N, C-alpha and C positions, 0 to 999 in steps of 0.2 A: 751575147744578148745584152742590150742596153738596159741599165737599171731603170725601173719605173720611178719617175719623179712625183712625189706626193706634194700636192699644193698645200701651202700654209693656210690655215683657216683663221678667219677674223670674224669676231662677233661685233656687229654694229647695233648700238642701242640708242634709239631716238623715237619720240612719239610723233615726230614730223616725217611723214611718208616721203615728201619731196627730198628732205635732207638725206634720208636713208638711201634713196635712189641715186642721188648724186655721188655719195660715198661708194655705193656698190659699183657703179659704172667705172669709177676711177680705180678702185681696188682690183676689179676683175681684169681691167686692162693691164695691170701690173702682175697678173698671174696668181692673185690670191683667190681662195674660195670664201665667199661671203655668206654668213648667216645673219638674220635680222631679228630684232626684238623691239617692241614698242614701249617697254617699260622695264624697270629693274627686276620685277618679279618674274616676268617672262624670260628675261635674260638669264637669271640664275637657274631657272629650270633647264634652259638649253645647255648651260655650262655643266650642270650636274649630270646630264646625259651624254656629254661630249667632252671627255676629259682631255682630249688632244688640243682643244682650243686654248691657246696661251696668249692671244692678243685680243684685247677688248677696246673698242672706241665707244665712249658713252657720253650722252648729253647729261646735264645735271638736273634740270627741272623737267620732271615727268610725273604722270599720275601713278597711283597705286604704290610703286616703290621708286623713289627718285635716285639720281646718280650717286649721291652721297651715301645713301643706305646700301646701294649695290656695291660700291667700293668697299665699304666696311664689311659686308657679309662675305665678299670674295676673299678678303684678307683673313677673315676668321676661319673660313672653311677649306681654303685651297690646300692641296697636297703637294702640288708643284707650282712654282711661281708663275703668276699671270701678269703680263705687262699691260697696264691700263693707261689709255690716253683719254683725257676728258675734253669735251667740247665746251667752250665758254665764250662769252662776249668780251670784247676788248676792255670795257670799262668795269667789269665785275671782278675786281681784285679780291674782294672778301671771299667769294665763292671759290676762286682759284686757290687761295691759301688754305681754305677749309678742306678742299678735295685733296690737295697735296699732303696735308697733315694726316688725312685718313688713309693714305697709301697709294694715291694716284702717282704714276711715274712721269707723265708728260702731259702736255695740253696742246690743243689747237684752238685758235680763235676763229669765230664765225665772221664772215663767210670763209669756208675752208678752201685754201688754194691747193690744187692737185700736187704741185711740186713739193710744197711743205708737208703734205700728207705722206708722200713717198719717203721723204727724208726721216720724218718722225717714226714711221713704221719700220724703216730700215734699221734705225738705231735699236729699236726694241727687238727686232729679229736677231741682230748681232749678239745682244746680251743673252737672249735665250739659247742661242747656238753655243755660246761659251759655257753656259750652265750645263747643256747637254754633253759637251765634250768633257767637262769635269766629272760628270756622272759616269761617263764611259771609262775614264781613267780609274776611278774608284772601283768600278765593277771589275775591270781587268786586273787590278791589284788584288782584289779579294779572290778572284779566280785562282791566281797563283798561290795565295796564302792558304786556301783550302786544300791544296795539294800537299802542304807541309804542316801537318797538324801540330808538330812540336814547336813551331815558331812563335805561338802565342801573340804577344804584343810587339813582335819584331818590326812590323811596318811602322807602327806608331812611334816606337823608340828611335828607329833610324831616321825617320822624317824629322824628328826634333833634333837629333844629333847633327844631321845635315844642315838644318837651318842655323843652329848655333855656330857651326864651322863657317858657313857661307857669310853670315852677318859679321863675324869677326874678321874674316878676310876682306870683306867690303870696307870695313872701317880701318883696318891696320895695314892693308896691302893695296893701296890705290893703283899700283902698277898693273894689277890683275884686271882692272876695269870691270869689277863685279858690282852691278847696281843693286840697290835694296830690292827693287822690283824683281830682278833676276833671282835673288836669294829666295824669295817667296815661291817663285815658280819651280826652282830646282828642288826645294823641299817637298812640294806637292807631288811632283812626278817621280821623286826618289822611290815612291812606293811601287813603281813598276820595275825596279832593278832586277827582280828574279822572275819576270813574266814568262821567260822561256822555259821555266821548269814545268809548265803545264804539259810539255811534250816529253818529259823525262819519265821513265818507268818508275812506278811506286817502289818496286823492289830495290831500286838503286837509291832513290830519294830517302827511303826510310831504313836502309840497311844499317844495323847497329854496329857492325864490325868494320874493319878496314876495307876500303874499295880496292878492287883489282885495277890494273892499269887500264884495261878496256872500259871498266865502269867509270873510272875517273875521266877518261876521254869522252864518254857519253855525257857525263854531267857538265863538262866544260862547254858542250854544245849549247847549253841554255843561254849563253851570252849572245851567240849568233842568231839563234831562233828568236829570242826576245827582241833583239835589235832589228831584225828583218820585219817582224810583225809591226813594230811601232813605226818603222820607216815607211811602210806601205800606207799607214794611216796619215802620216805626215805629208806624204805626196798628195793625198786627196784633200787635206784641210789647209796645209800651209801654216799651221799654228806654230809659232816659234817655240813655245814651251814643249811641244812634242819633239822638237829637235833635241832639247835638253834630255828628254826621256830616252830618246834613241841613244845618245852618247852615254848615258848612265847604264842602260841595259847592256849595250854592246861592250863597253870598255871598263866596267867597274872592277874587273879582275886583272887588269894590267898593273904592272909594278913600275915604280920610278926607275929602277935599274934595267928595265927591258926584259925581265924574266917572267912576265906574266902572260896571260892569254886573253883573247884569241889571236892577236896579231903581233904580240911582242913589242908593243910601242914602249917608248922610254921618255922620261922627263916631261917637258911641256908639250910633246907630241900627243900625250894622253889628254883628252879634253878635261878642262877644269872640273866640270860637274862630276865626271867619273872619278877623278882623283879625290874629291871630297867624299863621294859615296864609298870609295874603297876603305877609307879609315873608319867611317861610321859602321859599315857592314862588318868589318873584321872585329872591331871592338865589341859589337853586340853579339856576334857569334861566339866570341871567346868568354864573355861574361855571363852567358846563359847556358842552361842545360840543353843539350841536343841528344838525339837518339844514340850518338856515337861517343859522347863525352860528358863529363861533369862541367859545371861552371867554374871558371877561374875568378880569382878576386880582382877587384878594380886595380889594386896596386900592382899585381903581377902583370896584368894586361897593359897597364901604363908603362911599365918597364920594358915590355916587349916592343911596344910602339916606339919608345925612345931608341931602343936598339936598332929598329928598322928604319929610322929616320935617314933618308937619302938612299935607302935600299928598296924596301917595299913602298914607303910612303914619301910624298912630297914634303920636304923639310918645312916649308911654310905652313902646310896644313897640320903637321905635328905641333908646331909652335902655337897655332890657333887652338888646337885641342888642349894643350897645357894651360893656355890662358883661360879656357872655358871649363876647366876640370870640375869646379864646384857645381856648375849648372848641369853638367852631364850626370853627376851623382844624383841630383834632384830628379832628372828625367828617369834615370835607372830605377830609383826608388818608387816613383809614381806609377810606372808601367811594369810592375813585376808580374811575371808569369805564374800561374798556378802550378805548383810542382807536385 
């Protein structure tokens, strides 16, 4: 069965009926569903009853409630971001600046040209899509977190640890070609590293004692399960940062010496985001209380990480950890779990 495609809804606000009709015709030809209002008051009532409308095209000079007031009230009341395009005349620079300062995102000059309208709306749609994908990532991350009640601020801490490592590597290891933009994306999607645990039995996840070989084999499957889930989403969206998420979820339990899982990759065959996540995840697991262990001190875990340099961990990432040690302690202190 083919998925049903929902039309994106656009609200056109203008007291000029002819202008609204021109915009409606152009937008409907592009596949948008169009709603109309003749002033800001009417527009806000429509928005209040249709929370899925995220795109608004509004004139500025209108009766009852003008476009400036509409922009202001949308920004004050919105729960999710609304992309606002204003209509203005070519020579009205003062109104343009005023509307942008109130929160408008873009503008169209009158008369409106169809090709320009398509491009402006396309930009807004892309931004809203990115916001939706980020909401999806956070929701998926929280889903895995709820399955492991003992992890507390694990996601927040590891995201900060990952960012500290990635930014350090970007600065000190240019041969890795890790851009600052990539460091930010890797940090965000690091929260999906244990997504696959949603499919692991609670009796295994929360077992206080030592796992049997069969139980450990079951837990190891969370890497493959999480990786496959994210890869399917990546295939549909093509978003590059979801590929980082896939690499992290699938390979963060690989080891530099090839003795990890699920594929036994070694060295630089392990994707860099996963190598970064590996150290952050191990450090956090060892320095916090879990249902099967007490917390180790920072110094003890630091010494273990140094011993595992070139074995479990990428030597360059261990060096980055040591350079950022003070910052890690600040993160650890800020996001303490309730014990």
